[in-house]
C-alpha positions in Angstrom: 24.5 -28.3 0.8 22.8 -28.4 -2.7 24.4 -26.6 -5.5 21.4 -23.9 -5.8 21.6 -23.5 -2.1 25.3 -22.8 -2.3 24.8 -20.5 -5.1 22.4 -18.5 -3.2 24.7 -18.3 -0.2 27.6 -17.1 -2.6 25.2 -14.4 -4.3 24.3 -13.3 -0.5 27.9 -12.9 0.4 28.9 -11.2 -2.8 26.1 -8.5 -2.3 27.2 -8.2 1.4 30.9 -7.5 0.2 29.5 -5.0 -2.6 28.2 -2.8 0.1 24.7 -2.7 -1.6 23.2 -2.1 1.5 24.8 -2.6 5.1 23.6 -5.7 7.1 23.1 -3.5 10.1 20.9 -1.1 8.1 18.4 -3.6 6.5 18.4 -5.2 10.0 17.2 -2.0 11.5 14.3 -1.9 9.0 13.2 -5.4 9.4 13.2 -4.6 13.3 11.2 -1.9 12.7 8.7 -3.7 10.9 8.7 -6.2 13.7 7.8 -3.5 16.0 5.3 -2.2 14.1 3.5 -5.6 13.2 3.7 -6.6 17.0 2.3 -3.4 18.2 -0.6 -3.4 15.8 -1.2 -6.8 16.7 -2.3 -5.7 20.2 -5.4 -4.4 18.7 -5.9 -6.4 15.3 -5.9 -10.3 15.6 -4.5 -12.6 13.0 -3.5 -9.9 10.3 0.3 -10.0 10.2 0.6 -10.1 6.6 -2.0 -7.3 5.9 0.1 -5.4 8.5 3.3 -5.8 6.8 1.8 -4.6 3.6 0.6 -1.5 5.1 4.0 -1.0 6.4 5.4 -1.5 2.9 2.8 1.1 1.7 4.2 3.7 4.5 7.8 2.8 3.7 7.1 3.3 0.0 5.2 6.4 0.1 2.1 4.4 -1.6 -1.6 4.0 -0.7 -4.0 1.3 0.0 -7.3 0.5 -0.9 -9.3 -1.9 1.4 -12.1 -3.5 -0.3 -14.3 -5.4 2.3 -17.6 -5.8 4.0 -18.3 -3.4 7.0 -17.5 -4.6 10.5 -14.2 -6.3 9.6 -11.9 -3.8 11.3 -10.8 -1.4 8.8 -11.2 1.7 10.8 -9.6 -0.1 13.5 -6.7 -1.1 11.6 -6.1 2.3 10.2 -6.1 4.0 13.5 -3.9 1.3 15.3 -1.2 1.8 12.5 -1.3 5.6 13.1 -0.8 5.3 16.7 2.0 2.6 16.3 4.0 4.8 14.1 3.2 8.2 16.1 1.4 9.7 12.8 -1.2 12.1 12.8 -4.6 10.7 11.8 -7.9 11.9 10.2 -11.0 10.2 9.0 -13.4 11.3 6.5 -16.7 9.6 5.9 -17.2 10.0 1.8 -21.0 10.9 1.1 -22.5 12.2 -2.2 -22.5 15.7 -0.8 -18.9 15.9 0.4 -17.0 18.7 -1.7 -13.5 18.7 -2.7 -12.9 22.0 -0.1 -14.2 19.7 2.7 -11.0 17.8 2.2 -8.5 20.3 1.0 -9.6 23.2 3.2 -10.5 26.8 2.3 -9.3 30.4 2.5 -11.5 32.5 4.5 -11.7 36.2 5.3 -10.5 36.8 8.9 -11.9 40.2 10.0 -9.4 40.5 12.8 -6.4 40.7 10.6 -8.3 42.0 7.7 -7.0 39.3 5.1 -7.6 36.0 3.8 -6.1 33.0 5.9 -6.1 29.2 5.0 -7.7 26.9 6.9 -6.6 23.4 6.4 -8.8 20.4 5.8 -8.3 16.8 6.7 -6.1 16.0 3.7 -3.0 17.7 6.0 -2.1 14.6 8.0 0.0 11.7 8.1 -2.6 9.0 7.6 -5.9 9.8 5.9 -8.9 7.3 6.2 -11.2 7.8 3.4 -14.2 5.9 4.6 -16.4 4.4 1.8 -14.5 6.4 -1.0 -16.8 5.2 -3.8 -19.7 7.1 -2.1 -18.3 10.2 -3.0 -19.0 12.0 -6.4 -16.4 11.8 -9.4 -15.5 15.5 -8.7 -14.6 14.8 -5.2 -12.8 11.7 -6.0 -10.7 13.6 -8.5 -9.7 16.0 -6.1 -7.4 13.5 -4.3 -5.5 12.5 -7.5 -2.9 15.2 -7.2 -2.4 14.7 -3.3 -2.0 11.0 -3.7 0.6 11.2 -6.4 2.5 14.5 -5.8 2.0 14.8 -2.1 0.8 18.6 -2.4 -2.6 20.1 -2.9 -3.3 23.2 -5.2 -6.0 25.6 -3.6 -6.9 29.1 -5.3 -3.7 29.0 -7.1 -1.6 28.3 -4.2 0.5 24.9 -3.9 0.4 23.5 -0.4 2.8 20.6 0.6 1.4 17.7 2.4 2.8 15.7 5.4 5.5 13.2 5.0 4.8 10.7 5.3 1.4 10.7 3.6 -0.9 7.6 3.5 -4.4 7.3 2.1 -6.0 4.3 3.5 -9.4 4.0 1.4 -12.2 1.7 2.0 -15.1 0.4 0.0 -18.1 -1.9 0.4 -17.8 -4.5 -2.7 -21.4 -5.8 -2.1 -23.4 -2.5 -1.8 -23.4 -0.7 -5.1 -26.5 1.4 -4.9 -25.6 5.1 -4.4 -21.9 4.7 -5.2 -19.5 5.8 -8.0 -16.8 3.5 -9.0 -13.5 4.4 -8.7 -12.1 5.5 -12.2 -8.9 3.8 -13.5 -6.7 6.9 -13.1 -7.5 6.7 -9.4 -7.1 3.2 -9.1 -3.8 3.4 -10.6 -2.7 5.7 -7.6 -3.0 3.0 -5.0 -0.1 0.6 -4.3 -2.2 -2.3 -3.0 -5.8 -3.3 -3.0 -6.2 -5.5 0.1 -9.1 -7.3 1.9 -9.2 -7.8 5.7 -11.5 -11.0 5.3 -13.3 -12.6 8.0 -11.4 -14.0 11.1 -11.3 -17.8 11.7 -13.2 -19.2 14.6 -10.2 -19.2 17.0 -9.3 -15.7 16.1 -12.9 -14.4 16.6 -12.8 -16.0 20.1 -9.7 -14.0 20.8 -11.4 -10.7 19.2 -14.2 -11.2 21.8 -11.9 -11.7 24.8 -9.8 -8.8 23.9 -12.7 -6.5 23.6 -15.0 -7.7 26.2 -14.0 -4.9 28.9 -12.1 -2.3 26.9 -10.9 -1.1 23.5 -7.1 -2.0 23.5 -6.7 0.9 21.0 -6.9 3.4 23.9 -4.0 2.0 25.7 -1.8 1.5 22.5 1.5 3.4 22.4 3.7 4.5 19.6 6.5 1.7 18.5 8.1 3.8 15.9 9.0 7.2 14.8 8.3 9.2 11.6 12.2 9.7 11.3 12.5 5.9 11.3 10.1 5.5 8.8 11.9 8.0 6.5 15.2 6.3 7.1 13.6 2.8 6.2 12.6 4.6 3.0 16.1 5.7 2.2 17.6 2.0 3.0 14.7 0.2 1.1 15.4 2.2 -2.0 19.2 1.0 -1.9 17.8 -2.8 -2.1 19.8 -4.5 -5.0 17.6 -5.7 -7.9 19.4 -7.1 -10.9 18.5 -6.2 -14.4 17.2 -9.9 -15.1 14.7 -9.2 -12.2 13.9 -5.7 -13.7 13.2 -7.1 -17.2 11.0 -9.9 -15.4 8.8 -6.9 -14.0 8.7 -5.4 -17.6 7.9 -8.7 -19.2 5.0 -9.3 -16.9 3.7 -5.8 -17.5 4.0 -6.4 -21.2 2.1 -9.6 -21.1 -1.1 -7.9 -19.5 -0.9 -5.2 -22.2 -1.0 -7.9 -24.8 -3.3 -10.5 -23.2 -6.5 -11.2 -25.0 -8.7 -11.0 -21.9 -7.4 -7.5 -20.6 -8.5 -4.4 -22.2 -6.0 -1.9 -20.2 -2.7 -3.5 -18.9 -0.3 -2.3 -16.3 1.1 1.1 -16.5 4.8 2.3 -16.0 3.5 3.7 -12.7 2.4 0.3 -11.8 5.7 -1.3 -12.7 7.6 1.4 -10.5 5.1 0.6 -7.6 5.8 -3.1 -7.8 9.7 -2.5 -7.9 9.3 -0.2 -4.6 7.2 -2.8 -3.0 9.5 -5.8 -3.7 12.5 -3.8 -2.4 10.8 -3.5 1.0 9.5 -7.2 1.0 13.0 -8.3 0.4 14.2 -6.4 3.5 11.3 -7.9 5.4 12.6 -11.4 4.2 15.9 -10.8 5.6 17.5 -10.0 2.4 19.3 -7.2 0.7 18.5 -8.2 -3.0 15.0 -9.0 -4.9 14.1 -12.4 -6.1 11.5 -13.3 -8.7 9.7 -14.9 -5.6 9.0 -11.3 -4.1 7.5 -10.1 -7.3 5.3 -13.4 -7.7 4.2 -12.7 -4.2 3.4 -9.0 -4.4 2.2 -8.8 -8.2 -1.7 -9.7 -7.6 -1.9 -7.1 -4.6 0.0 -4.3 -6.7 -1.6 -5.0 -10.2 -5.0 -6.8 -10.0 -6.7 -3.4 -9.4 -4.7 -1.9 -12.3 -5.8 -3.8 -15.2 -9.2 -3.5 -16.9 -10.6 -6.7 -17.9 -12.7 -7.3 -21.1 -16.6 -7.5 -20.4 -16.9 -11.4 -21.0 -13.8 -12.2 -18.9 -15.3 -9.8 -16.0 -18.5 -11.3 -16.2 -17.5 -15.0 -16.2 -14.6 -14.5 -13.6 -16.5 -12.5 -10.9 -15.0 -10.8 -8.1 -11.6 -12.6 -8.4 -11.1 -12.4 -12.1 -8.3 -10.0 -12.3 -6.2 -11.8 -9.4 -7.0 -14.9 -11.4 -5.6 -13.2 -14.7 -2.6 -12.0 -13.0 -1.9 -15.4 -11.7 -1.9 -17.0 -15.0 0.4 -14.5 -16.4 2.7 -15.1 -13.5 2.6 -18.9 -14.4 2.9 -18.6 -17.9 6.0 -16.1 -17.9 9.3 -17.6 -17.7 11.3 -16.7 -14.5 14.9 -15.3 -14.8 17.8 -17.6 -13.3 20.9 -16.0 -12.1 24.2 -17.6 -12.6 26.6 -16.7 -9.6 30.5 -16.7 -10.4 32.6 -17.3 -7.7 35.1 -14.4 -6.9 
């Protein structure tokens, strides 16, 4: 066994002994993720990594922006996830005439009881699919800011708590820009991940055709997880160990985004917290109870690319993947912390 592997093993054993998080607990979370991935995979073909990121979003109370062309299965993915974790699901088609009250609900006068009653809107659900979110006006888009961050909505001076868990899966078409309203930076910063379904491979396309030839597998899909299991997983993931050196690595990366010559607006403190929570769950999915720099390198592009604002020349030259390329460059240029393990 090499010295580096031995050091990693000693580090792992030491952290087990410290009781940072019991082995049985994180194994339970990993097994839960396996069940969800396998169950959604009965409907969605070849998107295991994408499903894992949606699971991370659920566990960390994050939100996901799916940026892809129509017909790639975004709605089907959201419905499959909701069924797999036994959550309520609502879908809203965002249009220019959609009003904030169409999302939040309204108070109406009930003549039978001679009083005003609240009629909740589609925001009162566990998983909300905001389809083509960039087609709604800025006024309607801004109505999501409070609910996405604080898990509550204020209507006529009354604050209503939302469901727990609460996940917004928003979709947008990156190609069609006519009649759309780009999401403001304040709203983009509230999405944990920006993801893309992508086209399936030729073999995956054949599997999709076979699977949907006679019936839609979504109709037979059963729940593979429960809400209490998700909430327990959230508590366990929050206890995953992350060293001060790795925390400083996150801060160093964020500082570089704020000072880089090609970036007009760098990663916010909210973005740092989002990455921290995401890598804690990622470590559990990898079978560890501690975070490594590799976890950060893997998830940083998905967590941060949509949070930075590039300067005009960089954005024009770089095209659609310019933000991801800048984050990748910063990851390569930033020194990675190394941890020395001292034997007990």
